[in-house]
C-alpha positions in Angstrom: -80.5 -74.1 1.2 -80.7 -72.0 4.2 -80.9 -68.0 4.3 -78.2 -66.5 6.0 -78.3 -63.0 7.2 -75.0 -61.3 6.9 -74.0 -58.3 9.0 -71.3 -56.0 8.1 -69.8 -53.9 10.7 -72.8 -53.9 12.8 -74.9 -52.4 10.1 -78.3 -53.8 9.4 -79.2 -54.8 5.7 -82.2 -52.2 5.8 -79.4 -49.4 6.5 -77.1 -50.6 3.7 -80.0 -50.7 1.3 -80.9 -47.4 2.3 -77.4 -46.0 1.6 -77.5 -47.7 -1.8 -80.8 -46.0 -2.6 -79.2 -42.6 -1.6 -76.1 -43.4 -3.7 -78.2 -44.4 -6.7 -80.4 -41.3 -6.5 -77.2 -39.2 -6.4 -75.7 -40.8 -9.5 -79.0 -40.4 -11.3 -79.2 -36.7 -10.4 -75.6 -36.3 -11.6 -76.4 -38.0 -15.0 -79.5 -35.9 -15.5 -77.5 -32.7 -14.8 -74.8 -33.6 -17.2 -77.4 -34.5 -19.8 -79.4 -31.4 -19.7 -76.2 -29.3 -19.5 -75.1 -31.0 -22.6 -78.4 -30.7 -24.4 -78.5 -26.8 -23.5 -74.8 -26.5 -25.0 -75.8 -28.4 -28.1 -79.0 -26.5 -29.0 -77.9 -23.0 -27.7 -78.2 -20.5 -30.5 -75.4 -17.6 -30.8 -75.3 -14.5 -32.9 -73.0 -13.8 -35.8 -70.7 -11.5 -33.7 -70.3 -14.2 -30.9 -69.2 -16.8 -33.7 -67.0 -14.7 -35.3 -65.3 -14.0 -31.9 -65.0 -17.6 -30.9 -63.7 -18.5 -34.5 -61.5 -15.5 -34.7 -62.6 -14.5 -38.0 -64.3 -11.4 -39.6 -68.0 -11.4 -40.3 -67.1 -11.3 -44.1 -65.3 -14.6 -43.7 -68.2 -16.1 -41.5 -70.7 -15.0 -44.1 -68.5 -16.6 -46.9 -68.3 -20.0 -45.0 -72.2 -20.0 -44.4 -72.6 -19.4 -48.0 -70.3 -22.4 -49.0 -72.1 -24.5 -46.4 -69.1 -24.9 -44.1 -71.2 -23.6 -41.3 -75.1 -24.0 -41.3 -77.0 -21.0 -40.2 -80.4 -20.5 -38.9 -82.5 -17.4 -39.5 -85.2 -15.8 -37.2 -86.7 -13.0 -39.0 -83.9 -10.7 -40.0 -81.4 -12.2 -37.7 -78.9 -15.1 -38.4 -77.8 -17.5 -35.6 -75.8 -20.5 -35.2 -75.8 -23.5 -33.1 -72.9 -23.6 -30.6 -72.3 -27.3 -31.2 -71.7 -26.6 -34.9 -69.5 -23.8 -34.2 -67.5 -25.8 -31.8 -67.2 -28.6 -34.5 -66.1 -25.8 -37.2 -63.5 -24.7 -34.6 -62.1 -28.2 -34.4 -62.0 -28.4 -38.2 -60.3 -25.1 -38.6 -57.6 -26.2 -36.1 -57.2 -29.4 -37.9 -56.7 -27.3 -41.2 -53.9 -25.2 -39.5 -52.3 -28.1 -37.7 -53.5 -27.3 -34.1 -55.1 -30.4 -33.1 
């Protein structure tokens, strides 16, 4: 079996490999950025006031939902926080209950 060198549009194989490496690195960088952005949004803690604004409910309703276990809360000292990802999920469930899918 003979080795054959294929030249595409006057571009050397080393140049094609170099371009493919750059493309691969760019794709990996985009994937890493998306992953870190997703991780940041998933673990971001937000306050009760922010959650009540997002869900468009009163602080009393938010407290009631937390006590019923509908929305898990995380305490840090005297303060109460919620995970943004869990709030987003609760918002989807709230929309499903009211038929706003």
